[in-house]
C-alpha positions, 0 to 999 in steps of 0.5 A: 744389654742385660735387663736382669739376671735371676738365680735360685738354688745355688750356694747360698741362694735358695730362693730365687733372687733377681738383680735389675738394670732397669731403671726406676723414675728417680731423677737422680744422675740421668747420665747413669742410664741408657735408653734403649728403645721402650726400656730405660738400663742402669750403666751400671750395679754396685753390691754391698754387703757383709763377708759371707752375705752372698755377694761373691756368689751372686757373681759366681752365679753369673760366671757360671751360667756364662760358662755353662752356655759357652762350654756346653757343646764341648762336654761328653755324655759324662761330664758333670755341670759346676753347680752346687744347690742350697745345701742347708735345707733337705728340700732344696739339697736335691734340686736343681739351680735355676738361672735366667737372664732377661737381655736386649740383642738389636732393641730385640728382648729375650728371656733364656734361662734353665734348670740343671743339676750336676749331671742333668739339665731338667728345664730350659726355655727361651722367648722373645717379646713381640708387639708387647707380647712374650712368645716362646721360641723353645721349652725344654723340659725333662721329657722333651723340647717342644718348639714353635714356628718362631724357632725353625733353626731348631727344628730336627735337633732335638734328639741330637740334644744330650740330657747334660748339654743345652738345646740353645748351644746345639742350635748354634752349633747347627748354625742357627741365626738366633742361638748364634746371635744369643751366644755372641751376646754370652761371650760379651759377658767377662768377669774378673776378680779384684784380688787375683788380676795378673790374668788380665794384664795381656788383655791390657797389652794387647789394646796398649799396641793400638793407637786408638785404646792406647791413647784412651789407656794412657790418658786414664792413666794420667788422670789416676796420677800414678806418679808415672810419666809415661808407660813403656812397653819393650818386647824382648827374648826372655832371660831368667833374670827377668823373674823374681829369684826368690821364688823355689827352684823348681817353680822356677826351673818350670817358668824358665824352661817353658819360656825359654826362647819365647819373646814376652812383653816388658812393662815399665813406667817413666819417672822424672829424675831431679837434681839436688836443686829439684831441677828434672834432669832426666827419666828414670825407668821403674820395672812395672811389677818390682818397682811399682806398687800393688796398686798400680799393678792392679790398675794397669792389669784390669784397665785392660778388661775395663776398656775392652768393654768400654770400647766394644760394649758388653758386661763386666763383672768384678769381685772386689773391685776396690782392693788394693785401691785408693777411694778415688780410684774405684770411684775414677774407674766406676764413673768411666761406665756412668759417664757418656763420653767414655762410656759410648758402646752401651757398657755395663757394669756390676761389681761388689765391694766393701768401699762405703765411700762410694755411697758419699762421693760415687754418684750412684742412684737408688736403684744402682744400690743392692745389698744382701744379706743372709737370713736366720736359715743362711740363705742369701737375700738380695734387695735395691735402696730404691726398693727399701722403705721406711714407714711406706716411702722410699729412702730420700736421695738427700739422705747419707747413704753411707752414714746409714748403711754402716749406722746399720739402717739398710741391713747388710752389715756385720754384726760383730758385737760390742767393739770395746768388749771385743778389745778388752777380752783380746 
């Protein structure tokens, strides 16, 4: 499980900013926390902020860190790291970006991070908490890598580590036990988009082919009242008629060429059919992609990654979760992670949204709600509602968080001036 994530000098993050999952001592919604040894951790965190405030950049930072860890060993000596520093300051534009994550594996607390630019690793470190004391396993600086006896698996690998590759990944390549566990932890960290969701349907279809996960998915769809009675999965040989005919001919021909002769899965929904007197006389099947709403398509597409995380544990990060969805559907999805009945494998959710309704009925604790906004230098700040203080005291749990937020009480909203003047001048 993740305890905290820190990023600095990356995109709109000039200074180091930390997103923490450590629950505070507040009393509301205790079911939204998980007890892990000496830690009480949050099951989910929600990100609010105006457009261009940095929400997507925070999510991108998490995705980039994972991607660097998972692909580092595959890079050649001339491969580039996909990092962009804060470019709006001449002090930071030539400095490395900073990424660090604190997490638990089998109730052992680790802290791992690195500093890098597009061509080189400037620093890398791994610490382990033991007997309430943090001990280093390895520390890498620009001029070398230092190991302790607690990281035997890394000995002899210092010279095998390229300037642009992570030492952790090299140790994993040589079957290191601790490094392997950490790599597997990163592998259970998924980032998806709430806008472009077609690519996730394959995960949903694979879960629908397994009895246990199929029951969970179909039960969830039923609870959402999406309008259909049954979801049908049918595998058949590809035909040109399966594709939308309004596609440009060159694209259509390329797709047909790729899929010709292959077996594909088609999804349909079954709806009740009635006679003139209102009596049910049978069922009518709709093609999911062509005849169901974009919201229904999105729910079904992203339900795969959602339930894969819930059933197997891990971390799911979603940008624009609320896009195309009714607010009650967004709340239903987030409630899955906060629920002790659905979330039995310590899964965690991080998501960005503009849906302020969740502040009223989303059942979020004050330490689960984060705001992002830019300062006058266009650098992103990150802070939680529990850290926000008025006259030295915390915001009370019985306040109307949605009303306060829309009225600008907590910041992190767009400034659009006098709306009436904008309309008159339009």
